[in-house]
MDTraj code that builds the backbone (N, CA, C; nanometers):
import mdtraj as md
import numpy as np

residues = "UNK UNK UNK UNK UNK UNK UNK UNK UNK UNK UNK UNK UNK UNK UNK UNK UNK UNK UNK UNK UNK UNK UNK UNK UNK UNK UNK UNK UNK UNK UNK UNK UNK UNK UNK UNK UNK UNK UNK UNK UNK UNK UNK UNK UNK UNK UNK UNK UNK UNK UNK UNK UNK UNK UNK UNK UNK UNK UNK UNK UNK UNK UNK UNK UNK UNK UNK UNK UNK UNK UNK UNK UNK UNK UNK UNK UNK UNK UNK UNK UNK UNK UNK UNK UNK UNK UNK UNK UNK UNK UNK UNK UNK UNK UNK UNK UNK UNK UNK UNK UNK UNK UNK UNK UNK UNK UNK UNK UNK UNK UNK UNK UNK UNK UNK UNK UNK UNK UNK UNK UNK UNK UNK UNK UNK UNK UNK UNK UNK UNK UNK UNK UNK UNK UNK UNK UNK UNK UNK UNK UNK UNK UNK UNK UNK UNK UNK UNK UNK UNK UNK UNK UNK UNK UNK UNK UNK UNK UNK UNK UNK UNK UNK UNK UNK UNK UNK UNK UNK UNK UNK UNK UNK UNK UNK UNK UNK UNK UNK UNK UNK UNK UNK UNK UNK UNK UNK UNK UNK UNK UNK UNK UNK UNK UNK UNK UNK UNK UNK UNK UNK UNK UNK UNK UNK UNK UNK UNK UNK UNK UNK UNK UNK UNK UNK UNK UNK UNK UNK UNK UNK".split()
xyz = np.array([
    [3.1780, -6.7494, -2.6277],
    [3.1495, -6.7200, -2.4600],
    [3.3359, -6.7991, -2.5134],
    [3.4363, -6.7515, -2.3603],
    [3.5553, -6.8624, -2.3694],
    [3.5050, -6.9330, -2.3264],
    [3.6189, -7.0782, -2.3391],
    [3.5697, -7.1975, -2.3355],
    [3.6716, -7.1905, -2.1395],
    [3.7592, -7.0971, -2.1417],
    [3.8181, -7.0689, -2.0374],
    [3.7134, -7.0381, -1.8967],
    [3.7164, -7.0690, -1.7897],
    [3.6417, -7.0252, -1.6801],
    [3.6808, -6.8781, -1.7298],
    [3.5922, -6.7697, -1.6467],
    [3.5659, -6.6129, -1.7094],
    [3.5201, -6.5606, -1.5894],
    [3.5719, -6.4734, -1.5157],
    [3.5183, -6.4376, -1.3450],
    [3.5326, -6.2639, -1.3674],
    [3.4663, -6.2425, -1.3147],
    [3.4059, -6.1135, -1.3284],
    [3.4683, -6.0217, -1.2099],
    [3.5759, -5.8856, -1.2115],
    [3.6378, -5.8378, -1.0992],
    [3.5629, -5.7135, -1.0426],
    [3.6298, -5.6594, -0.9387],
    [3.5376, -5.5238, -0.9362],
    [3.4750, -5.4522, -1.0342],
    [3.3419, -5.4236, -1.0486],
    [3.3033, -5.3553, -1.1807],
    [3.3866, -5.1934, -1.1970],
    [3.3975, -5.1475, -1.1061],
    [3.4827, -4.9753, -1.0990],
    [3.6091, -5.0109, -1.0913],
    [3.6768, -5.0510, -1.0655],
    [3.8257, -5.0387, -1.0530],
    [3.8968, -4.9902, -1.2554],
    [3.8702, -5.1677, -1.2788],
    [3.9678, -5.1759, -1.4142],
    [3.9026, -5.2515, -1.5102],
    [3.7523, -5.1734, -1.5189],
    [3.6339, -5.2867, -1.6722],
    [3.7468, -5.2841, -1.7773],
    [3.7185, -5.3816, -1.8056],
    [3.7633, -5.4612, -1.9701],
    [3.9365, -5.4509, -1.9651],
    [3.9824, -5.4950, -1.8243],
    [4.1227, -5.5917, -1.8248],
    [4.0872, -5.6754, -1.8022],
    [4.1418, -5.7869, -1.8501],
    [4.1391, -5.9269, -1.8080],
    [4.2930, -6.0187, -1.8266],
    [4.3033, -6.0914, -1.6658],
    [4.4578, -6.1602, -1.7026],
    [4.3446, -6.3064, -1.6860],
    [4.4290, -6.3665, -1.8051],
    [4.4328, -6.5115, -1.8324],
    [4.5136, -6.5452, -1.7377],
    [4.4759, -6.6408, -1.6522],
    [4.6326, -6.7568, -1.5656],
    [4.6201, -6.8873, -1.6202],
    [4.7240, -6.9121, -1.6188],
    [4.8048, -7.0636, -1.6452],
    [4.8646, -7.1344, -1.5837],
    [4.8640, -7.2072, -1.4852],
    [4.9019, -7.3561, -1.3966],
    [5.0528, -7.3835, -1.4921],
    [5.1258, -7.4609, -1.3822],
    [5.2137, -7.5020, -1.3857],
    [5.1645, -7.6511, -1.4634],
    [5.3526, -7.7719, -1.4985],
    [5.2851, -7.8326, -1.4875],
    [5.2815, -7.9305, -1.3504],
    [5.2700, -8.0350, -1.3390],
    [5.1777, -8.1137, -1.2673],
    [5.0743, -8.0469, -1.1861],
    [5.0131, -7.9343, -1.2004],
    [4.8887, -7.8425, -1.0910],
    [4.7932, -7.8551, -1.1791],
    [4.7207, -7.7750, -1.1229],
    [4.5620, -7.7373, -1.1727],
    [4.5168, -7.6227, -1.1637],
    [4.4300, -7.5856, -1.2542],
    [4.3624, -7.4529, -1.2229],
    [4.3281, -7.4187, -1.0871],
    [4.2874, -7.5024, -0.9956],
    [4.2564, -7.4675, -0.8497],
    [4.3431, -7.3976, -0.7973],
    [4.4871, -7.4676, -0.8168],
    [4.5691, -7.3984, -0.7476],
    [4.5581, -7.2546, -0.8212],
    [4.5346, -7.2091, -0.9143],
    [4.5064, -7.0340, -0.9583],
    [4.3951, -6.9641, -0.8620],
    [4.3415, -7.0630, -0.7800],
    [4.2549, -6.9550, -0.7365],
    [4.2829, -6.8713, -0.6500],
    [4.3107, -6.8245, -0.5475],
    [4.3738, -6.7717, -0.4385],
    [4.4255, -6.6276, -0.5172],
    [4.4781, -6.6842, -0.5974],
    [4.5731, -6.5347, -0.6746],
    [4.5447, -6.5017, -0.7558],
    [4.3813, -6.5687, -0.8728],
    [4.2875, -6.5252, -0.9168],
    [4.1858, -6.4080, -0.7917],
    [4.1704, -6.4725, -0.6944],
    [4.0586, -6.3756, -0.6473],
    [4.0978, -6.2296, -0.5760],
    [4.3005, -6.2884, -0.5479],
    [4.3224, -6.1213, -0.5509],
    [4.3402, -6.0273, -0.6387],
    [4.3801, -6.0896, -0.7928],
    [4.3885, -6.0140, -0.8621],
    [4.2068, -5.9079, -0.9027],
    [4.1165, -5.9912, -0.9102],
    [3.9779, -5.9424, -0.8756],
    [3.9930, -5.8834, -0.8080],
    [4.0176, -5.9040, -0.6696],
    [3.9970, -5.7607, -0.5000],
    [4.0639, -5.6455, -0.6235],
    [4.2009, -5.6137, -0.6947],
    [4.2349, -5.5256, -0.7192],
    [4.1582, -5.4655, -0.8923],
    [4.0420, -5.5249, -0.9010],
    [3.9757, -5.4689, -1.0223],
    [3.9918, -5.5397, -1.1468],
    [4.0803, -5.6004, -1.1242],
    [4.0951, -5.7833, -1.2700],
    [3.9853, -5.8634, -1.3130],
    [3.9411, -5.8203, -1.4375],
    [3.8941, -5.9510, -1.4839],
    [3.9531, -6.0891, -1.4534],
    [3.9196, -6.2392, -1.4414],
    [4.0550, -6.3023, -1.4530],
    [3.9864, -6.4329, -1.5465],
    [4.0375, -6.5088, -1.6072],
    [4.0098, -6.6462, -1.6863],
    [4.1028, -6.7321, -1.6425],
    [4.1131, -6.8469, -1.6355],
    [4.1722, -6.9326, -1.5884],
    [4.1928, -7.0611, -1.7018],
    [4.2804, -7.1304, -1.7473],
    [4.2943, -7.2339, -1.8270],
    [4.3924, -7.3417, -1.7766],
    [4.3486, -7.4402, -1.7936],
    [4.4304, -7.5681, -1.7469],
    [4.4779, -7.6715, -1.9002],
    [4.5479, -7.7230, -1.8419],
    [4.5446, -7.8782, -1.8817],
    [4.6158, -7.9764, -1.8457],
    [4.5088, -8.0994, -1.8975],
    [4.5821, -8.2141, -1.7831],
    [4.6217, -8.3027, -1.7795],
    [4.6893, -8.3268, -1.9492],
    [4.8101, -8.4322, -2.0082],
    [4.9338, -8.3573, -1.9758],
    [5.0261, -8.5034, -1.9339],
    [5.1375, -8.4523, -1.8790],
    [5.2349, -8.5450, -1.9937],
    [5.2376, -8.5847, -2.0755],
    [5.2520, -8.6587, -2.1340],
    [5.2638, -8.5836, -2.2744],
    [5.2299, -8.5012, -2.3734],
    [5.2711, -8.4763, -2.5133],
    [5.3335, -8.3368, -2.4141],
    [5.3451, -8.3230, -2.6115],
    [5.4945, -8.1783, -2.5959],
    [5.3555, -8.0444, -2.5659],
    [5.4452, -8.0044, -2.5053],
    [5.4149, -7.8184, -2.4690],
    [5.3150, -7.7580, -2.5316],
    [5.3988, -7.7732, -2.6885],
    [5.3368, -7.7431, -2.8114],
    [5.1841, -7.8679, -2.8432],
    [5.1200, -7.9422, -2.7565],
    [5.0166, -7.9328, -2.7910],
    [4.9069, -7.8756, -2.7326],
    [4.9905, -7.8123, -2.6069],
    [4.8642, -7.7449, -2.5288],
    [4.9044, -7.6064, -2.5997],
    [4.9926, -7.5533, -2.6421],
    [5.0508, -7.4279, -2.6911],
    [4.8865, -7.3995, -2.8092],
    [4.8929, -7.5495, -2.8731],
    [4.7860, -7.5138, -2.9899],
    [4.6887, -7.5222, -2.9283],
    [4.6449, -7.5020, -2.8302],
    [4.5267, -7.5149, -2.7518],
    [4.4942, -7.3860, -2.6803],
    [4.5793, -7.3400, -2.6348],
    [4.4998, -7.2277, -2.5775],
    [4.5372, -7.0929, -2.7101],
    [4.6408, -7.1478, -2.7645],
    [4.5876, -7.0270, -2.8835],
    [4.4079, -7.0293, -2.9182],
    [4.3392, -7.1282, -2.9444],
    [4.2260, -7.1028, -2.9555],
    [4.1395, -7.0662, -2.8185],
    [4.2000, -7.0508, -2.7073],
    [4.1384, -6.9717, -2.6140],
    [4.1864, -6.8381, -2.5849],
    [4.3318, -6.8030, -2.6183],
    [4.3110, -6.6353, -2.6648],
    [4.2553, -6.5996, -2.8085],
    [4.2268, -6.6508, -2.8704],
    [4.1324, -6.5945, -2.9859],
    [3.9793, -6.6454, -2.9381],
    [3.9433, -6.7154, -2.8536],
    [3.7993, -6.6708, -2.7987],
    [3.8052, -6.5503, -2.7048],
    [3.9208, -6.5352, -2.6141],
    [3.8909, -6.4119, -2.5328],
    [3.9406, -6.2431, -2.5952],
    [4.0335, -6.2918, -2.6965],
    [4.0629, -6.1514, -2.8157],
    [3.8919, -6.1167, -2.8454],
    [3.8946, -6.2177, -2.8849],
    [3.7667, -6.1500, -2.9638],
    [3.6083, -6.1202, -2.8701],
    [3.6463, -6.1136, -2.7360],
    [3.5259, -6.1179, -2.6183],
    [3.4876, -5.9703, -2.5608],
    [3.4067, -5.9174, -2.6743],
    [3.3316, -5.7887, -2.6017],
    [3.3600, -5.7178, -2.4986],
    [3.3637, -5.8278, -2.4119],
    [3.3749, -5.7222, -2.2623],
    [3.5357, -5.7259, -2.2086],
    [3.6223, -5.7560, -2.3002],
    [3.7648, -5.7323, -2.2893],
    [3.8167, -5.6656, -2.3731],
    [3.9015, -5.5305, -2.3082],
    [3.9527, -5.4477, -2.3636],
    [4.0898, -5.4466, -2.3944],
    [4.1999, -5.5135, -2.2838],
    [4.3072, -5.5105, -2.2154],
    [4.2995, -5.6981, -2.1813],
    [4.4136, -5.7575, -2.2660],
    [4.4051, -5.9374, -2.2418],
    [4.5682, -5.9024, -2.1580],
    [4.5740, -5.9333, -2.0482],
    [4.6771, -5.9676, -1.9374],
    [4.7392, -6.1486, -1.9373],
    [4.8311, -6.1457, -1.9758],
    [4.8712, -6.3036, -1.9272],
    [4.9514, -6.2826, -1.7955],
    [4.9295, -6.4338, -1.7112],
    [4.9692, -6.4555, -1.5660],
    [4.9969, -6.6310, -1.5638],
    [5.1200, -6.6606, -1.5502],
    [5.1397, -6.8080, -1.5914],
    [5.2011, -6.8322, -1.4262],
    [5.2693, -6.9644, -1.4453],
    [5.3523, -7.0112, -1.3572],
    [5.4078, -7.1494, -1.4189],
    [5.5080, -7.1151, -1.3716],
    [5.6381, -7.2285, -1.4241],
    [5.6131, -7.2770, -1.5507],
    [5.5820, -7.3800, -1.5700],
    [5.5712, -7.3952, -1.7357],
    [5.4999, -7.3530, -1.8032],
    [5.3371, -7.3091, -1.7477],
    [5.2401, -7.2681, -1.7989],
    [5.3095, -7.0772, -1.8939],
    [5.4159, -7.0419, -1.8315],
    [5.4699, -6.9629, -1.9021],
    [5.5669, -6.9871, -2.0238],
    [5.6262, -7.1014, -2.0511],
    [5.6604, -7.1330, -2.1727],
    [5.5382, -7.2322, -2.2981],
    [5.4001, -7.2707, -2.2221],
    [5.3092, -7.2910, -2.2626],
    [5.2896, -7.1054, -2.3756],
    [5.2479, -7.0262, -2.2592],
    [5.2478, -6.9260, -2.3340],
    [5.3534, -6.8413, -2.4229],
    [5.4267, -6.8431, -2.4154],
    [5.5303, -6.8916, -2.5210],
    [5.5222, -6.8817, -2.6513],
    [5.4979, -7.0213, -2.6335],
    [5.4680, -7.1241, -2.7377],
    [5.3486, -7.0842, -2.7875],
    [5.2626, -7.0263, -2.7609],
    [5.1057, -6.9727, -2.7931],
    [5.1542, -6.8061, -2.8412],
    [5.2122, -6.7389, -2.8073],
    [5.2133, -6.6303, -2.8634],
    [5.3098, -6.5896, -2.9799],
    [5.4079, -6.6747, -3.0309],
    [5.4785, -6.7506, -3.1426],
    [5.4132, -6.8090, -3.2735],
    [5.2670, -6.8404, -3.2073],
    [5.1304, -6.8886, -3.3171],
    [5.0379, -6.7895, -3.3589],
    [5.0349, -6.7012, -3.2175],
    [4.9044, -6.5857, -3.2522],
    [4.9123, -6.4943, -3.1404],
    [4.9377, -6.3752, -3.1868],
    [4.9549, -6.2839, -3.0803],
    [4.8041, -6.1866, -3.0831],
    [4.7482, -6.1969, -3.0266],
    [4.5375, -6.0737, -2.9663],
    [4.6606, -5.9533, -2.9540],
    [4.4984, -5.9021, -3.0494],
    [4.5368, -5.7320, -3.1187],
    [4.5248, -5.6997, -2.9346],
    [4.4400, -5.7896, -2.8444],
    [4.4517, -5.6928, -2.7015],
    [4.5231, -5.7082, -2.6929],
    [4.6571, -5.7781, -2.6984],
    [4.7618, -5.8731, -2.5550],
    [4.7929, -5.6930, -2.5036],
    [4.7598, -5.7196, -2.3976],
    [4.8348, -5.6653, -2.2814],
    [4.9785, -5.6719, -2.2340],
    [4.9654, -5.6944, -2.0901],
    [5.1618, -5.7569, -2.0276],
    [5.1542, -5.8943, -2.0030],
    [5.2506, -5.9174, -1.9616],
    [5.2834, -6.0512, -1.9434],
    [5.3461, -6.0991, -1.8090],
    [5.2831, -6.1351, -1.6865],
    [5.3481, -6.1516, -1.5574],
    [5.4176, -6.3385, -1.6183],
    [5.5241, -6.3133, -1.5551],
    [5.5577, -6.5008, -1.5309],
    [5.6463, -6.5071, -1.3617],
    [5.5626, -6.6549, -1.3700],
    [5.5991, -6.7076, -1.2130],
    [5.6973, -6.7867, -1.1990],
    [5.7648, -6.7735, -1.1511],
    [5.8775, -6.9136, -1.1378],
    [5.9029, -6.9389, -1.3268],
    [5.9131, -6.8881, -1.3973],
    [5.9536, -6.9415, -1.5586],
    [6.0780, -7.0105, -1.5458],
    [6.0553, -7.1466, -1.6164],
    [6.1562, -7.1832, -1.6731],
    [6.2289, -7.1135, -1.8387],
    [6.2484, -7.0120, -1.8231],
    [6.2915, -6.9613, -1.9460],
    [6.4413, -7.0468, -2.0025],
    [6.5107, -7.0943, -1.9154],
    [6.6630, -7.1110, -1.9892],
    [6.6592, -7.2994, -1.9678],
    [6.5066, -7.3049, -1.8695],
    [6.5389, -7.4881, -1.8856],
    [6.5242, -7.5335, -1.6939],
    [6.4612, -7.6068, -1.7268],
    [6.4851, -7.6594, -1.5298],
    [6.5814, -7.7532, -1.5248],
    [6.7212, -7.7412, -1.3923],
    [6.8079, -7.8469, -1.3485],
    [6.7101, -7.9651, -1.3907],
    [6.6177, -7.9444, -1.2835],
    [6.5607, -8.0787, -1.2328],
    [6.5087, -8.2040, -1.3714],
    [6.4707, -8.1024, -1.4576],
    [6.3874, -8.1509, -1.6225],
    [6.5131, -8.2572, -1.6693],
    [6.6144, -8.1537, -1.6623],
    [6.8032, -8.1921, -1.7042],
    [6.8163, -8.3312, -1.6799],
    [6.8116, -8.3355, -1.5378],
    [6.8597, -8.4143, -1.4762],
    [6.7661, -8.5636, -1.5028],
    [6.6454, -8.5813, -1.5206],
    [6.5289, -8.6404, -1.5998],
    [6.5002, -8.6519, -1.7197],
    [6.5918, -8.6002, -1.8211],
    [6.5076, -8.5920, -1.9599],
    [6.5636, -8.7070, -2.0158],
    [6.6389, -8.7560, -2.0150],
    [6.6789, -8.8852, -2.0113],
    [6.6138, -9.0455, -1.9889],
    [6.5296, -9.0437, -1.8652],
    [6.4561, -9.1280, -1.8536],
    [6.3581, -9.1149, -1.8375],
    [6.2774, -9.0088, -1.7526],
    [6.1427, -8.9843, -1.7576],
    [6.0870, -8.9471, -1.9338],
    [6.1662, -8.8776, -1.9393],
    [6.1764, -8.7530, -2.0742],
    [6.0812, -8.8078, -2.1539],
    [6.1609, -8.9374, -2.1618],
    [6.1297, -9.0041, -2.3059],
    [5.9303, -9.0523, -2.2847],
    [5.9494, -9.0512, -2.1875],
    [5.7761, -9.0438, -2.1935],
    [5.6738, -8.9553, -2.1506],
    [5.7454, -8.8617, -2.0614],
    [5.6806, -8.7508, -2.0239],
    [5.7430, -8.6839, -2.0936],
    [5.7352, -8.5880, -2.2669],
    [5.7578, -8.5003, -2.3463],
    [5.8529, -8.3383, -2.2736],
    [5.7305, -8.3263, -2.1870],
    [5.7455, -8.1979, -2.1378],
    [5.8947, -8.1290, -2.0941],
    [5.9045, -8.2938, -1.9998],
    [6.0387, -8.2631, -1.9294],
    [6.1466, -8.2647, -1.9820],
    [6.1378, -8.3594, -2.1493],
    [6.3113, -8.3320, -2.2145],
    [6.2870, -8.1943, -2.2356],
    [6.1530, -8.1316, -2.3188],
    [6.1660, -7.9896, -2.3508],
    [6.1744, -7.8483, -2.2826],
    [6.1919, -7.9260, -2.1559],
    [6.2397, -7.8026, -2.0323],
    [6.3208, -7.7629, -1.9849],
    [6.4241, -7.9435, -2.0766],
    [6.5803, -7.8954, -2.0553],
    [6.6795, -7.8283, -2.0396],
    [6.7854, -7.7716, -1.9878],
    [6.8276, -7.6452, -2.0111],
    [6.9436, -7.6894, -2.1107],
    [6.9206, -7.8024, -2.1513],
    [7.0655, -7.7766, -2.3340],
    [6.9596, -7.6349, -2.4110],
    [7.0975, -7.6659, -2.4569],
    [7.0963, -7.5436, -2.5734],
    [7.0296, -7.5356, -2.6839],
    [6.9402, -7.6821, -2.7181],
    [6.8810, -7.7584, -2.8332],
    [6.7421, -7.8141, -2.7800],
    [6.7107, -7.8035, -2.6613],
    [6.6289, -7.8366, -2.6139],
    [6.4733, -7.7033, -2.6599],
    [6.3716, -7.7876, -2.6660],
    [6.2662, -7.6762, -2.7120],
    [6.2512, -7.5770, -2.6251],
    [6.2180, -7.5330, -2.4946],
    [6.2162, -7.4253, -2.3919],
    [6.3639, -7.3479, -2.4900],
    [6.4613, -7.3452, -2.4752],
    [6.5772, -7.3103, -2.5294],
    [6.5310, -7.2507, -2.6912],
    [6.4546, -7.2672, -2.7727],
    [6.4610, -7.2869, -2.8710],
    [6.3426, -7.1681, -2.9248],
    [6.2520, -7.2164, -2.8527],
    [6.1297, -7.0802, -2.8954],
    [6.1873, -6.8692, -2.8475],
    [6.0898, -6.8681, -2.9554],
    [6.1605, -6.7327, -2.9110],
    [6.0532, -6.6810, -2.8071],
    [6.1201, -6.5057, -2.7618],
    [6.0536, -6.4435, -2.6770],
    [5.9668, -6.3450, -2.7434],
    [5.8295, -6.3334, -2.6712],
    [5.7633, -6.1776, -2.7823],
    [5.7769, -6.0861, -2.7408],
    [5.7819, -6.0058, -2.8630],
    [5.8702, -5.8824, -2.8921],
    [5.7192, -5.7873, -2.8408],
    [5.7891, -5.6801, -2.8322],
    [5.6719, -5.5770, -2.7925],
    [5.5934, -5.5563, -2.6990],
    [5.6085, -5.6569, -2.5966],
    [5.5325, -5.7044, -2.4982],
    [5.5973, -5.6317, -2.3294],
    [5.5586, -5.5497, -2.2787],
    [5.6658, -5.5528, -2.1349],
    [5.5996, -5.6751, -2.0798],
    [5.7178, -5.7687, -1.9959],
    [5.7166, -5.8761, -1.9049],
    [5.7900, -5.8737, -1.8094],
    [5.6842, -5.9430, -1.6765],
    [5.7740, -5.9328, -1.5709],
    [5.7992, -6.0922, -1.5264],
    [5.8996, -6.0531, -1.4376],
    [5.8729, -6.2094, -1.4194],
    [5.9396, -6.2311, -1.2106],
    [5.9006, -6.2700, -1.1874],
    [5.8531, -6.2974, -1.0063],
    [5.9049, -6.4574, -0.9853],
    [6.0616, -6.4293, -0.9197],
    [6.0980, -6.5813, -0.8921],
    [6.1023, -6.6025, -0.7847],
    [6.1214, -6.7345, -0.7263],
    [6.0624, -6.7425, -0.5803],
    [6.2646, -6.7874, -0.5611],
    [6.3160, -6.7316, -0.4434],
    [6.4559, -6.7143, -0.3682],
    [6.4260, -6.8678, -0.3309],
    [6.3697, -6.9350, -0.2815],
    [6.4157, -7.0688, -0.2630],
    [6.3706, -7.2312, -0.3513],
    [6.3553, -7.1891, -0.4743],
    [6.2935, -7.2651, -0.5138],
    [6.4280, -7.3981, -0.5937],
    [6.3307, -7.4825, -0.6221],
    [6.4205, -7.6435, -0.6176],
    [6.4030, -7.6469, -0.7035],
    [6.2824, -7.6173, -0.8469],
    [6.3170, -7.6972, -0.9678],
    [6.4069, -7.5759, -1.0601],
    [6.3925, -7.4756, -1.0649],
    [6.4299, -7.3517, -1.1459],
    [6.5482, -7.3001, -1.0901],
    [6.6272, -7.3105, -1.1832],
    [6.7758, -7.2133, -1.1005],
    [6.6887, -7.0095, -1.1209],
    [6.8025, -6.9766, -1.0291],
    [6.7463, -6.8217, -1.0476],
    [6.8007, -6.7861, -1.1837],
    [6.9031, -6.7798, -1.2195],
    [6.9106, -6.7584, -1.3677],
    [6.8505, -6.7888, -1.5130],
    [6.7868, -6.8887, -1.4469],
    [6.6801, -6.9750, -1.6032],
    [6.5709, -6.9336, -1.5326],
    [6.5606, -6.8280, -1.4798],
    [6.4314, -6.7376, -1.4884],
    [6.4045, -6.6588, -1.5611],
    [6.5723, -6.5828, -1.5971],
    [6.5178, -6.4386, -1.6690],
    [6.5680, -6.4759, -1.8474],
    [6.4201, -6.4459, -1.8897],
    [6.3921, -6.4623, -2.0451],
    [6.5269, -6.3603, -2.1290],
    [6.5758, -6.3973, -2.2454],
    [6.5727, -6.3788, -2.3281],
    [6.5922, -6.2029, -2.3770],
    [6.6024, -6.0886, -2.3473],
    [6.4809, -6.0269, -2.3748],
    [6.4374, -5.8774, -2.3023],
    [6.4688, -5.6884, -2.2670],
    [6.3909, -5.6604, -2.2253],
    [6.3165, -5.6796, -2.1269],
    [6.3006, -5.7191, -1.9753],
    [6.2276, -5.7467, -1.8703],
    [6.2721, -5.6733, -1.7426],
    [6.1726, -5.6527, -1.6997],
    [6.1723, -5.6779, -1.5010],
    [6.1639, -5.8080, -1.4118],
    [6.2556, -5.7568, -1.3511],
    [6.2535, -5.9021, -1.2780],
    [6.2693, -5.8540, -1.1401],
    [6.1979, -5.9701, -1.0452],
    [6.1659, -5.9333, -0.8647],
    [6.1961, -6.1063, -0.7776],
    [6.2063, -6.0532, -0.6724],
    [6.2420, -6.2251, -0.6341],
    [6.1815, -6.2033, -0.4893],
    [6.0906, -6.3401, -0.4650],
    [6.0487, -6.3141, -0.2996],
    [6.0816, -6.4184, -0.2318],
    [6.1214, -6.4205, -0.1100],
    [6.1319, -6.5579, -0.0147],
    [6.0755, -6.6439, 0.0114],
    [6.0464, -6.7252, -0.1259],
    [5.9068, -6.8512, -0.1032],
    [6.0146, -6.9193, -0.1713],
    [5.8767, -7.0755, -0.2032],
    [5.9474, -7.1254, -0.2895],
    [5.8485, -7.2033, -0.4170],
    [5.9227, -7.2737, -0.5066],
    [5.8440, -7.2484, -0.6637],
    [5.6890, -7.2567, -0.6464],
    [5.6228, -7.3450, -0.5771],
    [5.4832, -7.2773, -0.5496],
    [5.4103, -7.2533, -0.5072],
    [5.5070, -7.1930, -0.3608],
    [5.4545, -7.0869, -0.2910],
    [5.4088, -6.9415, -0.3188],
    [5.4657, -6.9584, -0.4529],
    [5.4743, -6.8102, -0.5181],
    [5.2786, -6.7701, -0.5419],
    [5.2402, -6.8831, -0.5248],
    [5.0953, -6.8552, -0.6058],
    [5.0207, -6.7847, -0.4943],
    [5.0774, -6.8723, -0.3301],
    [4.9685, -6.8003, -0.1940],
    [5.0332, -6.6633, -0.1285],
    [5.1451, -6.6409, -0.1686],
    [5.1544, -6.4969, -0.1374],
    [5.1389, -6.3729, -0.1823],
    [5.0442, -6.3141, -0.1047],
    [5.0151, -6.1678, -0.1001],
    [5.0886, -6.1097, -0.2018],
    [5.1648, -6.0861, -0.1649],
    [5.2928, -6.0028, -0.2386],
    [5.2643, -6.0244, -0.3990],
    [5.3194, -6.1761, -0.4012],
    [5.2560, -6.2399, -0.5393],
    [5.1810, -6.1109, -0.5844],
    [5.0439, -6.1205, -0.5274],
    [4.9375, -6.0568, -0.6207],
    [4.8940, -5.9029, -0.6257],
    [4.9707, -5.8651, -0.5913],
    [5.0093, -5.6893, -0.5147],
    [5.1201, -5.6904, -0.6036],
    [5.2295, -5.7281, -0.6728],
    [5.3316, -5.7246, -0.7552],
    [5.2921, -5.7658, -0.8924],
    [5.2321, -5.8444, -0.8941],
    [5.1499, -5.8321, -1.0756],
    [5.0474, -5.8062, -1.1226],
    [4.9539, -5.7317, -0.9669],
    [4.8646, -5.5889, -1.0548],
    [4.9355, -5.4919, -1.0909],
    [5.0406, -5.4615, -0.9887],
    [5.0938, -5.2990, -1.0368],
    [5.1978, -5.3526, -1.1558],
    [5.2325, -5.4769, -1.1693],
    [5.2940, -5.4923, -1.3385],
    [5.1589, -5.4457, -1.4513],
    [5.0978, -5.5019, -1.4292],
    [4.9417, -5.5673, -1.4950],
    [4.9706, -5.3788, -1.5256],
    [4.9244, -5.3068, -1.4321],
    [4.8850, -5.1993, -1.4589],
    [4.9689, -5.0408, -1.4960],
    [5.0908, -5.0728, -1.4603],
    [5.1992, -5.0000, -1.4231],
    [5.3293, -5.0381, -1.5746],
    [5.3113, -5.1756, -1.5934],
    [5.5029, -5.2430, -1.6652],
    [5.5777, -5.2229, -1.5908],
    [5.5255, -5.2467, -1.4468],
    [5.6779, -5.2072, -1.3597],
    [5.6305, -5.2642, -1.2212],
    [5.7210, -5.3303, -1.1424],
    [5.7005, -5.3441, -1.0183],
    [5.7497, -5.2525, -0.9138],
    [5.6454, -5.2854, -0.8021],
    [5.6756, -5.2385, -0.6712],
    [5.7600, -5.3068, -0.6331],
    [5.8621, -5.2098, -0.5026],
    [5.9841, -5.3590, -0.4515],
    [5.9060, -5.4206, -0.3851],
    [5.9438, -5.5079, -0.3656],
    [5.9207, -5.6150, -0.2684],
    [5.8858, -5.6233, -0.1259],
    [5.9597, -5.4916, -0.0825],
    [5.9055, -5.4443, 0.0639],
    [5.7623, -5.3469, 0.0873],
    [5.7336, -5.2460, -0.0451],
    [5.6061, -5.1798, -0.0513],
    [5.5256, -5.3529, -0.0949],
    [5.5410, -5.4219, -0.1422],
    [5.4185, -5.4612, -0.2361],
    [5.3633, -5.5470, -0.0595],
    [5.4958, -5.6016, -0.0321],
    [5.4539, -5.6875, 0.0978],
    [5.3594, -5.5993, 0.1916],
    [5.3913, -5.4379, 0.1924],
    [5.3062, -5.3213, 0.2960],
    [5.1333, -5.3403, 0.2281],
    [5.1807, -5.2799, 0.1291],
    [5.0138, -5.2617, -0.0040],
    [4.9180, -5.3919, 0.0707],
    [5.0313, -5.5425, 0.0604],
    [4.9449, -5.6554, 0.0521],
    [4.8867, -5.6789, 0.1843],
    [4.9526, -5.6415, 0.2728],
    [4.8862, -5.6334, 0.4001],
    [4.7785, -5.5389, 0.4525],
])
top = md.Topology()
chain = top.add_chain()
for i, resn in enumerate(residues, 1):
    res = top.add_residue(resn, chain, resSeq=i)
    for name in ("N", "CA", "C"):
        top.add_atom(name, md.element.get_by_symbol(name[0]), res)
traj = md.Trajectory(xyz[None], top)
């Protein structure tokens, strides 16, 4: 059985399709509850995975996440395993996929990801970054960990950015490589609670593309 929390979705809609949700830095799995419920309402099974240590390298979290990915990948209830991540959770997932690629891997949706670093992390890297390693690892420096990690290949990647993000610049949300991208008029953490986020995510997991934000708003409403 998976060590992560496992919640079944609507039994008739998408049997066997699981979305594993990963939160960002200084957050917790409870912040994923609304998004998870909305994805289950759209027929997906969800699993939430979290971490508590804010000082260790994000690579430590990635190694732990690999254990969960292996467990879910071998779960007979799951036919396809999608990733839905917020902020640093997306970078942890990138690092985990560099170490282990599930054979059931589906699609990958990243919410407000600092794929090329965060300007806030850059400003704090020389001070708190000495104690809180993820801060330094997420800087915009070309030599930072986040800018050294490869992007997973051969997987559909969708990015949902926040228009009023005070932590991650719009350009930094774009990964290197093919991807779909959409922006919603909200703030960094607000993405987790917007109905449109769940609608856009569900559409991308099902089809590999985003509906327009306007269409997502109508469908979410």
